[in-house]
Rosetta silent file (secondary structure, phi, psi, omega in degrees, C-alpha in Angstrom):
SEQUENCE: MRKLILAAVAGTAFALAGCSEKPAEEATEAATEAAADASDAAADASGAAVDASASASEAAADASEAAKM
SCORE:     score description
SCORE:     0.000 S_00000001
   1 L     0.000  -42.006  179.889   69.231  -66.262   27.282 S_00000001
   2 H   -61.410  -42.828 -178.229   70.846  -62.853   27.700 S_00000001
   3 H   -63.652  -37.051  178.445   74.138  -64.418   28.695 S_00000001
   4 H   -64.913  -43.573  179.107   74.033  -66.641   25.618 S_00000001
   5 H   -63.697  -45.781  179.968   73.404  -63.644   23.356 S_00000001
   6 H   -61.263  -42.493 -179.821   76.168  -61.637   25.025 S_00000001
   7 H   -64.669  -40.881  179.655   78.605  -64.530   24.719 S_00000001
   8 H   -65.137  -44.289 -179.827   77.755  -65.027   21.051 S_00000001
   9 H   -65.514  -45.989 -179.282   78.141  -61.330   20.239 S_00000001
  10 H   -64.385  -42.087  178.326   81.375  -60.987   22.178 S_00000001
  11 H   -61.934  -43.268  178.412   82.786  -64.171   20.646 S_00000001
  12 H   -64.211  -42.983 -179.857   81.915  -63.016   17.152 S_00000001
  13 H   -62.323  -42.679  179.124   83.405  -59.578   17.776 S_00000001
  14 H   -68.032  -37.669  178.934   86.660  -61.071   19.043 S_00000001
  15 H   -64.386  -44.538  178.991   86.812  -63.518   16.136 S_00000001
  16 H   -68.239  -34.697  179.270   86.288  -60.729   13.620 S_00000001
  17 H   -65.416  -33.156  178.922   88.752  -58.512   15.443 S_00000001
  18 H   -67.230  -25.149 -179.113   91.395  -61.205   15.085 S_00000001
  19 H   -88.236  -11.644 -176.973   90.980  -61.097   11.307 S_00000001
  20 L   -96.837  178.051  179.169   91.334  -57.349   11.031 S_00000001
  21 L  -102.258   15.187  178.725   94.336  -55.092   11.321 S_00000001
  22 L   -71.320  148.176  172.024   92.916  -53.106   14.243 S_00000001
  23 L   -64.043  156.364 -176.680   94.988  -52.873   17.395 S_00000001
  24 H   -58.608  -36.156 -178.613   93.822  -55.117   20.232 S_00000001
  25 H   -62.921  -43.027  178.846   92.555  -52.157   22.269 S_00000001
  26 H   -67.053  -37.058  178.980   90.155  -51.078   19.516 S_00000001
  27 H   -65.502  -41.679  178.743   88.971  -54.648   19.069 S_00000001
  28 H   -64.761  -41.298  178.146   88.266  -54.962   22.781 S_00000001
  29 H   -62.724  -42.047  178.557   86.383  -51.665   22.739 S_00000001
  30 H   -63.702  -39.974  178.536   84.304  -52.841   19.766 S_00000001
  31 H   -66.440  -39.053  178.380   83.498  -56.100   21.536 S_00000001
  32 H   -64.447  -42.873  178.071   82.477  -54.225   24.674 S_00000001
  33 H   -64.984  -39.911  178.814   80.202  -51.941   22.666 S_00000001
  34 H   -64.489  -40.420  178.585   78.683  -54.920   20.860 S_00000001
  35 H   -65.764  -38.507  178.120   78.035  -56.657   24.179 S_00000001
  36 H   -65.719  -41.228  177.449   76.413  -53.494   25.549 S_00000001
  37 H   -63.231  -41.258  178.461   74.210  -53.248   22.467 S_00000001
  38 H   -65.212  -38.100  177.951   73.211  -56.894   22.844 S_00000001
  39 H   -64.396  -41.906  177.480   72.445  -56.299   26.512 S_00000001
  40 H   -63.414  -41.784  179.310   70.249  -53.326   25.613 S_00000001
  41 H   -64.397  -40.519  178.368   68.440  -55.391   22.986 S_00000001
  42 H   -65.655  -39.155  178.313   67.882  -58.197   25.481 S_00000001
  43 H   -65.847  -40.035  176.859   66.539  -55.731   28.038 S_00000001
  44 H   -62.954  -42.785  179.326   64.174  -54.279   25.435 S_00000001
  45 H   -65.336  -38.571  178.711   62.972  -57.754   24.511 S_00000001
  46 H   -64.886  -41.740  177.767   62.502  -58.612   28.166 S_00000001
  47 H   -63.726  -39.863  177.999   60.452  -55.459   28.699 S_00000001
  48 H   -64.869  -38.378  178.455   58.297  -56.286   25.695 S_00000001
  49 H   -65.416  -39.609  177.694   57.733  -59.786   27.065 S_00000001
  50 H   -64.314  -43.421  177.860   56.667  -58.363   30.421 S_00000001
  51 H   -61.827  -42.457  179.619   54.259  -55.978   28.677 S_00000001
  52 H   -65.460  -39.818  178.791   52.817  -58.810   26.597 S_00000001
  53 H   -64.435  -42.223  178.637   52.407  -60.962   29.698 S_00000001
  54 H   -64.482  -41.095  178.373   50.623  -58.159   31.529 S_00000001
  55 H   -64.091  -40.782  179.073   48.318  -57.598   28.548 S_00000001
  56 H   -65.472  -40.638  178.557   47.555  -61.313   28.360 S_00000001
  57 H   -63.927  -41.082  178.607   46.800  -61.437   32.081 S_00000001
  58 H   -64.728  -42.362  178.949   44.493  -58.439   31.775 S_00000001
  59 H   -64.293  -39.620  178.402   42.705  -59.987   28.806 S_00000001
  60 H   -65.154  -40.147  178.338   42.274  -63.249   30.722 S_00000001
  61 H   -65.252  -41.174  176.877   40.845  -61.380   33.698 S_00000001
  62 H   -63.077  -41.449  179.341   38.435  -59.506   31.424 S_00000001
  63 H   -65.522  -39.860  178.981   37.356  -62.766   29.783 S_00000001
  64 H   -64.472  -43.102  179.555   36.860  -64.373   33.173 S_00000001
  65 H   -64.597  -41.526  179.575   34.778  -61.424   34.360 S_00000001
  66 H   -66.067  -33.337 -179.669   32.688  -61.498   31.168 S_00000001
  67 H   -69.826  -28.136 -179.733   32.098  -65.244   31.618 S_00000001
  68 H   -71.892  -22.933 -176.271   30.696  -64.632   35.106 S_00000001
  69 L   -79.172    0.000    0.000   27.972  -62.355   33.750 S_00000001
């Protein structure tokens, strides 16, 4: 999923860079920054998913323990 997001962001950045009057070096830098931002966003989302999974597992364990009583 991350690779798909990175590819989409980089592709969009290069497409938009082709339509502008920026030099190629600036366009490449902008695409690199956009890809880094997308990577950071994906990492944040992944961390949130891990936290949610841990919370769900804890809740399931608590429910299981309560059912035993």
